[in-house]
Kinemage of the C-alpha trace (Angstrom):
@kinemage 1
@onewidth
@group {chain A} dominant
@subgroup {mainchain}
@vectorlist {calphas} color= white
{ca met a 1} P 109.828 71.682 114.200
{ca glu a 2} L 109.122 72.484 110.572
{ca asn a 3} L 107.196 69.236 110.105
{ca ser a 4} L 104.985 69.936 113.114
{ca lys a 5} L 104.350 73.456 111.847
{ca gln a 6} L 103.403 72.127 108.424
{ca lys a 7} L 101.032 69.623 109.993
{ca val a 8} L 99.315 72.383 111.940
{ca leu a 9} L 98.952 74.487 108.792
{ca leu a 10} L 97.586 71.525 106.822
{ca lys a 11} L 95.104 70.760 109.586
{ca glu a 12} L 94.016 74.383 109.666
{ca ala a 13} L 93.662 74.436 105.864
{ca ala a 14} L 91.474 71.328 106.017
{ca ile a 15} L 89.244 72.919 108.655
{ca val a 16} L 88.932 76.156 106.674
{ca gly a 17} L 88.127 74.196 103.506
{ca ala a 18} L 85.443 72.180 105.280
{ca ile a 19} L 83.846 75.319 106.698
{ca ala a 20} L 83.910 76.938 103.248
{ca leu a 21} L 82.139 73.929 101.728
{ca ile a 22} L 79.477 74.119 104.432
{ca phe a 23} L 78.892 77.781 103.634
{ca ile a 24} L 78.730 77.111 99.891
{ca leu a 25} L 76.789 73.828 99.750
{ca leu a 26} L 74.690 73.515 102.908
{ca ile a 27} L 73.807 76.955 104.213
{ca pro a 28} L 72.164 78.217 100.966
{ca gly a 29} L 69.690 75.335 101.251
{ca ile a 30} L 68.842 76.233 104.842
{ca leu a 31} L 68.586 80.015 104.867
{ca pro a 32} L 65.908 81.986 102.997
{ca asp a 33} L 67.091 84.335 100.254
{ca val a 34} L 66.929 87.429 102.468
{ca arg a 35} L 69.075 85.881 105.188
{ca leu a 36} L 71.501 84.399 102.669
{ca asn a 37} L 72.009 87.820 101.135
{ca gln a 38} L 72.535 89.209 104.623
{ca leu a 39} L 75.110 86.529 105.373
{ca gly a 40} L 76.916 87.325 102.125
{ca arg a 41} L 77.163 90.982 103.086
{ca phe a 42} L 78.466 90.138 106.548
{ca leu a 43} L 81.057 87.763 105.085
{ca ala a 44} L 82.232 90.641 102.903
{ca leu a 45} L 82.589 92.758 106.035
{ca ala a 46} L 84.665 89.947 107.569
{ca ile a 47} L 87.258 90.572 104.828
{ca val a 48} L 87.652 94.134 106.117
{ca ala a 49} L 87.974 92.803 109.647
{ca leu a 50} L 90.827 90.504 108.567
{ca gly a 51} L 92.664 93.459 107.050
{ca ile a 52} L 92.229 95.482 110.237
{ca asp a 53} L 93.411 92.569 112.365
{ca leu a 54} L 96.502 92.406 110.155
{ca ile a 55} L 97.462 96.017 110.851
{ca trp a 56} L 96.039 96.462 114.360
{ca gly a 57} L 96.266 93.043 115.949
{ca tyr a 58} L 99.666 92.100 114.521
{ca thr a 59} L 101.299 95.451 113.694
{ca gly a 60} L 99.759 97.741 116.307
{ca leu a 61} L 98.403 100.288 113.803
{ca leu a 62} L 94.924 101.355 114.877
{ca ser a 63} L 93.229 102.731 111.769
{ca leu a 64} L 89.967 104.610 112.183
{ca gly a 65} L 89.624 105.386 108.493
{ca his a 66} L 89.229 102.075 106.705
{ca gly a 67} L 85.761 103.125 105.608
{ca val a 68} L 87.472 105.236 102.938
{ca phe a 69} L 89.194 102.234 101.346
{ca phe a 70} L 86.020 100.177 101.681
{ca ala a 71} L 83.998 102.856 99.883
{ca leu a 72} L 86.581 103.322 97.115
{ca gly a 73} L 86.357 99.636 96.229
{ca gly a 74} L 82.578 99.862 96.278
{ca tyr a 75} L 82.526 102.949 94.057
{ca ala a 76} L 84.933 101.338 91.566
{ca phe a 77} L 82.642 98.349 91.033
{ca ala a 78} L 79.495 100.475 91.130
{ca met a 79} L 80.825 102.751 88.387
{ca his a 80} L 81.356 99.753 86.126
{ca leu a 81} L 77.832 98.495 86.851
{ca lys a 82} L 76.339 101.933 86.136
{ca leu a 83} L 77.958 101.863 82.687
{ca gln a 84} L 76.251 98.590 81.706
{ca phe a 85} L 73.571 99.981 79.389
{ca pro a 86} L 71.089 97.842 77.438
{ca pro a 87} L 72.289 97.225 73.853
{ca asn a 88} L 70.942 99.580 71.189
{ca ser a 89} L 69.346 101.751 73.883
{ca gly a 90} L 71.307 104.867 72.909
{ca ile a 91} L 72.018 105.593 76.599
{ca gln a 92} L 75.547 106.839 77.218
{ca leu a 93} L 75.327 108.375 80.680
{ca pro a 94} L 74.129 107.162 84.092
{ca glu a 95} L 70.638 108.523 84.727
{ca phe a 96} L 71.607 110.863 87.585
{ca met a 97} L 74.056 112.780 85.361
{ca ser a 98} L 71.260 113.766 83.006
{ca leu a 99} L 69.308 115.168 85.942
{ca tyr a 100} L 72.198 117.503 86.780
{ca gly a 101} L 72.754 118.620 83.199
{ca val a 102} L 75.906 116.597 82.484
{ca thr a 103} L 76.190 115.943 78.743
{ca glu a 104} L 79.478 114.048 78.497
{ca leu a 105} L 80.825 111.178 80.556
{ca pro a 106} L 83.617 112.485 82.862
{ca trp a 107} L 87.130 111.347 81.989
{ca phe a 108} L 87.676 109.309 85.148
{ca trp a 109} L 84.545 107.237 84.364
{ca gln a 110} L 85.868 106.177 80.958
{ca pro a 111} L 88.262 103.379 82.088
{ca phe a 112} L 85.468 101.712 84.068
{ca his a 113} L 83.881 100.534 80.820
{ca ser a 114} L 86.526 97.802 81.016
{ca phe a 115} L 85.820 94.935 83.411
{ca pro a 116} L 89.510 93.909 83.786
{ca phe a 117} L 90.427 97.503 84.669
{ca thr a 118} L 87.593 97.613 87.198
{ca ile a 119} L 88.749 94.400 88.896
{ca leu a 120} L 92.277 95.802 89.124
{ca ala a 121} L 91.033 99.169 90.363
{ca ile a 122} L 88.956 97.617 93.149
{ca phe a 123} L 92.172 96.500 94.854
{ca ala a 124} L 94.753 98.891 93.388
{ca ile a 125} L 93.089 102.261 94.062
{ca pro a 126} L 92.611 101.698 97.823
{ca ala a 127} L 96.008 99.985 98.080
{ca ile a 128} L 97.844 102.834 96.340
{ca leu a 129} L 96.045 105.428 98.462
{ca gly a 130} L 96.907 103.415 101.582
{ca ala a 131} L 100.554 103.165 100.509
{ca val a 132} L 100.841 106.905 99.841
{ca leu a 133} L 99.101 107.853 103.067
{ca gly a 134} L 101.127 105.287 104.995
{ca tyr a 135} L 104.430 106.480 103.557
{ca leu a 136} L 103.723 110.114 104.395
{ca val a 137} L 102.804 109.143 107.953
{ca phe a 138} L 105.280 106.369 108.761
{ca arg a 139} L 108.379 108.040 107.354
{ca asn a 140} L 107.832 110.783 109.942
{ca arg a 141} L 107.505 108.102 112.636
{ca ile a 142} L 103.937 109.078 113.474
{ca arg a 143} L 102.277 106.295 115.408
{ca gly a 144} L 99.908 105.517 118.245
{ca val a 145} L 97.005 107.838 118.860
{ca tyr a 146} L 98.371 110.409 116.394
{ca phe a 147} L 98.173 107.865 113.572
{ca ser a 148} L 94.576 107.033 114.558
{ca ile a 149} L 93.639 110.723 114.554
{ca leu a 150} L 95.172 111.222 111.101
{ca thr a 151} L 93.229 108.308 109.622
{ca gln a 152} L 90.054 109.680 111.170
{ca ala a 153} L 90.773 113.117 109.710
{ca ala a 154} L 91.279 111.540 106.272
{ca thr a 155} L 87.865 109.931 106.624
{ca ile a 156} L 86.253 113.314 107.253
{ca val a 157} L 87.982 114.833 104.208
{ca phe a 158} L 86.895 112.051 101.842
{ca phe a 159} L 83.378 111.952 103.282
{ca asn a 160} L 82.837 115.668 102.687
{ca phe a 161} L 84.421 115.515 99.223
{ca phe a 162} L 82.277 112.623 97.981
{ca asn a 163} L 79.186 114.120 99.590
{ca gly a 164} L 79.535 117.271 97.520
{ca gln a 165} L 80.045 115.659 94.093
{ca gln a 166} L 76.428 115.553 92.951
{ca lys a 167} L 77.120 115.788 89.232
{ca leu a 168} L 79.990 113.313 89.135
{ca ile a 169} L 79.032 110.520 91.554
{ca asn a 170} L 75.526 111.526 92.719
{ca gly a 171} L 76.785 113.023 95.979
{ca thr a 172} L 75.059 111.994 99.162
{ca asn a 173} L 72.644 109.693 97.294
{ca gly a 174} L 75.466 107.485 96.081
{ca leu a 175} L 75.358 104.980 93.226
{ca thr a 176} L 72.515 102.486 93.122
{ca asp a 177} L 69.984 100.782 90.847
{ca phe a 178} L 72.452 98.405 89.170
{ca lys a 179} L 70.980 96.638 86.139
{ca thr a 180} L 73.146 94.003 84.507
{ca leu a 181} L 76.585 92.399 84.531
{ca phe a 182} L 77.618 90.238 81.561
{ca gly a 183} L 73.979 90.212 80.499
{ca ala a 184} L 72.726 88.834 83.832
{ca thr a 185} L 70.401 90.855 86.051
{ca val a 186} L 72.361 91.945 89.116
{ca asn a 187} L 69.442 91.556 91.538
{ca asp a 188} L 68.429 88.160 90.196
{ca arg a 189} L 68.489 85.303 92.743
{ca asp a 190} L 70.979 83.195 90.790
{ca thr a 191} L 73.289 86.165 90.234
{ca gln a 192} L 73.238 87.039 93.909
{ca tyr a 193} L 74.041 83.422 94.752
{ca ile a 194} L 77.137 83.651 92.539
{ca phe a 195} L 78.207 86.802 94.366
{ca tyr a 196} L 77.681 84.974 97.658
{ca ile a 197} L 79.956 82.116 96.543
{ca leu a 198} L 82.574 84.611 95.352
{ca thr a 199} L 82.437 86.310 98.746
{ca val a 200} L 83.073 83.008 100.541
{ca leu a 201} L 85.987 82.212 98.222
{ca phe a 202} L 87.519 85.673 98.605
{ca leu a 203} L 87.166 85.400 102.383
{ca val a 204} L 89.015 82.063 102.361
{ca ala a 205} L 91.717 83.521 100.107
{ca thr a 206} L 92.049 86.574 102.358
{ca tyr a 207} L 92.355 84.386 105.442
{ca ala a 208} L 95.037 82.286 103.717
{ca leu a 209} L 96.933 85.432 102.683
{ca cys a 210} L 96.822 86.900 106.197
{ca arg a 211} L 97.839 83.572 107.747
{ca trp a 212} L 100.763 83.316 105.347
{ca leu a 213} L 101.884 86.873 106.086
{ca thr a 214} L 101.712 86.418 109.837
{ca ser a 215} L 103.145 82.912 110.208
{ca gly a 216} L 106.688 83.457 108.928
{ca arg a 217} L 109.516 85.920 109.339
{ca phe a 218} L 107.397 88.770 108.021
{ca gly a 219} L 104.802 88.057 110.695
{ca arg a 220} L 107.452 88.088 113.431
{ca leu a 221} L 108.617 91.473 112.174
{ca leu a 222} L 105.062 92.796 112.350
{ca val a 223} L 104.736 91.620 115.948
{ca ala a 224} L 108.100 93.191 116.756
{ca ile a 225} L 106.872 96.501 115.328
{ca arg a 226} L 103.791 96.236 117.498
{ca asp a 227} L 105.604 95.318 120.696
{ca asp a 228} L 108.750 97.454 120.526
{ca glu a 229} L 109.414 99.409 117.349
{ca val a 230} L 112.322 101.339 118.888
{ca arg a 231} L 114.200 98.149 119.747
{ca leu a 232} L 113.546 96.819 116.241
{ca arg a 233} L 115.215 99.911 114.788
{ca phe a 234} L 118.245 99.317 117.005
{ca thr a 235} L 118.604 95.809 115.565
{ca gly a 236} L 119.048 97.309 112.086
{ca tyr a 237} L 115.527 97.050 110.614
{ca asn a 238} L 113.658 100.004 109.144
{ca pro a 239} L 109.981 99.433 110.002
{ca thr a 240} L 108.702 102.070 107.558
{ca gly a 241} L 108.659 99.817 104.504
{ca tyr a 242} L 106.978 96.958 106.343
{ca lys a 243} L 104.308 99.246 107.785
{ca val a 244} L 103.604 100.830 104.405
{ca leu a 245} L 103.310 97.411 102.754
{ca val a 246} L 100.990 95.905 105.358
{ca phe a 247} L 98.845 99.047 105.448
{ca ala a 248} L 98.520 99.001 101.633
{ca ile a 249} L 97.520 95.313 101.687
{ca ser a 250} L 94.927 95.997 104.369
{ca ala a 251} L 93.527 98.916 102.348
{ca gly a 252} L 93.320 96.760 99.213
{ca leu a 253} L 91.451 94.046 101.113
{ca ala a 254} L 88.990 96.680 102.314
{ca gly a 255} L 88.438 97.680 98.684
{ca ile a 256} L 87.619 94.093 97.689
{ca ala a 257} L 85.200 93.851 100.605
{ca gly a 258} L 83.573 97.118 99.566
{ca ala a 259} L 82.980 95.859 96.034
{ca leu a 260} L 81.442 92.573 97.214
{ca phe a 261} L 79.319 94.365 99.789
{ca thr a 262} L 78.092 96.927 97.253
{ca val a 263} L 76.933 94.417 94.661
{ca gln a 264} L 75.000 92.458 97.306
{ca thr a 265} L 73.536 95.544 98.984
{ca gly a 266} L 72.672 97.369 95.787
{ca ile a 267} L 74.087 100.740 96.831
{ca ile a 268} L 77.279 102.548 97.767
{ca ser a 269} L 77.241 106.054 99.193
{ca pro a 270} L 79.493 108.360 101.236
{ca lys a 271} L 77.769 106.881 104.303
{ca ala a 272} L 80.338 104.073 104.043
{ca met a 273} L 83.004 106.682 104.828
{ca asp a 274} L 81.267 107.737 108.009
{ca ile a 275} L 83.537 107.715 111.064
{ca ala a 276} L 81.104 105.543 113.008
{ca phe a 277} L 81.349 102.779 110.395
{ca ser a 278} L 85.146 102.776 110.545
{ca ile a 279} L 85.007 102.526 114.327
{ca glu a 280} L 82.567 99.616 114.028
{ca met a 281} L 85.160 97.742 111.965
{ca val a 282} L 87.631 98.031 114.829
{ca ile a 283} L 84.976 96.839 117.282
{ca trp a 284} L 84.426 93.652 115.238
{ca val a 285} L 88.089 92.763 115.670
{ca ala a 286} L 88.078 93.687 119.363
{ca val a 287} L 85.042 91.493 120.038
{ca gly a 288} L 86.430 88.501 118.152
{ca gly a 289} L 89.989 88.839 119.402
{ca arg a 290} L 93.017 90.734 118.165
{ca ala a 291} L 95.873 88.912 116.433
{ca thr a 292} L 93.823 85.744 115.920
{ca leu a 293} L 92.435 86.205 112.361
{ca ser a 294} L 89.626 83.757 113.060
{ca gly a 295} L 88.471 86.133 115.787
{ca ala a 296} L 88.126 88.928 113.227
{ca ile a 297} L 85.733 86.802 111.159
{ca ile a 298} L 83.770 85.636 114.193
{ca gly a 299} L 83.541 89.166 115.570
{ca ala a 300} L 82.307 90.601 112.273
{ca leu a 301} L 79.603 87.943 111.936
{ca leu a 302} L 78.470 87.997 115.572
{ca val a 303} L 78.306 91.767 115.933
{ca asn a 304} L 76.515 92.327 112.633
{ca phe a 305} L 74.037 89.500 113.104
{ca gly a 306} L 73.456 90.652 116.673
{ca lys a 307} L 72.948 94.191 115.448
{ca ser a 308} L 70.482 92.998 112.818
{ca phe a 309} L 68.548 90.790 115.253
{ca leu a 310} L 68.337 93.401 118.005
{ca ser a 311} L 67.311 96.162 115.604
{ca glu a 312} L 64.501 93.931 114.300
{ca gln a 313} L 63.257 92.746 117.710
{ca phe a 314} L 63.941 95.875 119.767
{ca pro a 315} L 64.054 98.793 117.328
{ca glu a 316} L 63.874 101.431 120.057
{ca val a 317} L 66.454 100.099 122.505
{ca trp a 318} L 68.773 97.882 120.462
{ca leu a 319} L 71.614 100.407 120.708
{ca phe a 320} L 71.661 99.918 124.484
{ca phe a 321} L 72.121 96.174 123.998
{ca gln a 322} L 74.936 96.821 121.552
{ca gly a 323} L 76.622 99.220 123.955
{ca ala a 324} L 76.323 96.719 126.810
{ca leu a 325} L 77.951 94.033 124.666
{ca phe a 326} L 80.918 96.248 123.874
{ca leu a 327} L 81.343 97.236 127.526
{ca leu a 328} L 81.263 93.564 128.504
{ca val a 329} L 83.980 92.717 126.006
{ca val a 330} L 86.216 95.623 127.019
{ca thr a 331} L 85.927 95.036 130.760
{ca val a 332} L 85.678 91.250 130.980
{ca leu a 333} L 87.102 89.917 127.689
{ca pro a 334} L 89.958 92.268 126.726
{ca asp a 335} L 91.424 89.574 124.451
{ca gly a 336} L 88.104 89.003 122.685
{ca ile a 337} L 86.047 85.855 122.393
{ca val a 338} L 88.713 83.735 120.697
{ca gly a 339} L 91.428 84.930 123.074
{ca trp a 340} L 89.192 84.095 126.025
{ca phe a 341} L 88.618 80.499 124.885
{ca lys a 342} L 92.233 80.057 123.818
{ca asp a 343} L 93.664 81.136 127.179
{ca gly a 344} L 90.911 79.541 129.251
{ca asp a 345} L 90.970 82.526 131.616
{ca phe a 346} L 87.544 82.802 133.229
{ca ser a 347} L 88.680 85.023 136.091
{ca gly a 348} L 87.332 88.173 134.501
{ca leu a 349} L 83.862 86.698 134.094
{ca leu a 350} L 83.857 85.063 137.542
{ca ala a 351} L 84.862 88.353 139.122
{ca leu a 352} L 81.467 89.750 138.163
{ca phe a 353} L 79.681 87.247 140.388
{ca lys a 354} L 81.884 86.935 143.471
{ca lys a 355} L 83.969 89.060 145.755
{ca pro a 356} L 87.526 89.663 144.632
{ca lys a 357} L 90.260 87.903 146.525
{ca tyr a 358} L 92.436 89.780 148.971
{ca val a 359} L 95.816 90.554 147.504
{ca ser a 360} L 98.707 90.920 149.915
{ca thr a 361} L 102.124 92.396 149.289
{ca tyr a 362} L 103.615 89.726 151.506
{ca pro a 363} L 102.408 86.180 150.671
{ca ser a 364} L 103.226 84.926 154.169
{ca leu a 365} L 100.499 87.158 155.590
{ca glu a 366} L 97.906 85.125 153.700
{ca gln a 367} L 98.767 82.124 155.893
{ca asp a 368} L 98.869 84.037 159.193
{ca pro a 369} L 95.989 82.750 161.437
{ca glu a 370} L 95.650 86.120 163.183
{ca ile a 371} L 95.253 87.940 159.873
{ca gln a 372} L 92.642 85.446 158.713
{ca leu a 373} L 90.754 85.813 162.012
{ca glu a 374} L 90.681 89.593 161.665
{ca arg a 375} L 89.305 89.295 158.106
{ca glu a 376} L 86.558 86.950 159.233
{ca glu a 377} L 85.553 89.410 161.955
{ca ile a 378} L 85.503 92.296 159.451
{ca glu a 379} L 83.359 90.329 157.008
{ca lys a 380} L 80.848 89.582 159.807
């Protein structure tokens, strides 16, 4: 049993490695720079989707506030980039602070001069916030829709707070206009290509981490929490610690995605904490397929590329197309695209194009000639 499991994992690792090489070596030579940058941003968003699949698909925790963790990771990296001043320029403050009359760099900006601290903060700050928030919620056994509402409320609080900090983090305008990193121009083509490769590598590492967490005993515990938390408590397990840990990991992954997205987009603002964006993250996972991991990546790429294409081709009505897609998935493909292909259940799609079958309480009635004759007469 163990040998067969190892073979499956090795086969999956080989497939993932081959796909990663295609993305790194082949696709950059095919896509123009604009589309490659777009793909890099969407791959960063796929990291968020993996984190959400980890807590929602496997653990049953529907978070509608992951935009907060995403934005915190983006702000952490952006603050470091804003402190990269040209040598001997005499500049000591980001330009927006001077406009608001700030004369001294705020204390919480100081550590972001250090690149190692920034790298740690990108993951640690969202993860610690997720752990604290998760502990306060899960120890009181808050779950289900109440947990979702609390995460949404947290999003509103952080959005309004960041929006109002004009002097400290440029408020609603956010942080943008990044110049250099290690002497290289951030917006340069070669630099952006490096960020693209890093995004692919981080996505592969995130997938491997999530697969490792969900394939063993820890993964079975997560599924047990999702399916019947009360019964799990009766068996002697305390789900609180597991839920806090997995929620913190998911938040940290969102922070990494936010940093990679920010450096390829060129801006991070409180808009990333908007409720609609957090809901979109959940939709990516729903479209691809919950509790599949690969579905989270596929859903993030398909929805975002579809959104980009439709907004370019049909700028006035693209939202209707997007809404129709989501309705189709919810009504016909409740297990998402990957779940649909995995199960091979086409009944939901076929039901759209033919009459539903008669369902009888008593199976013997289906074979009764008189009953069949009556149905034929009714249909006429």
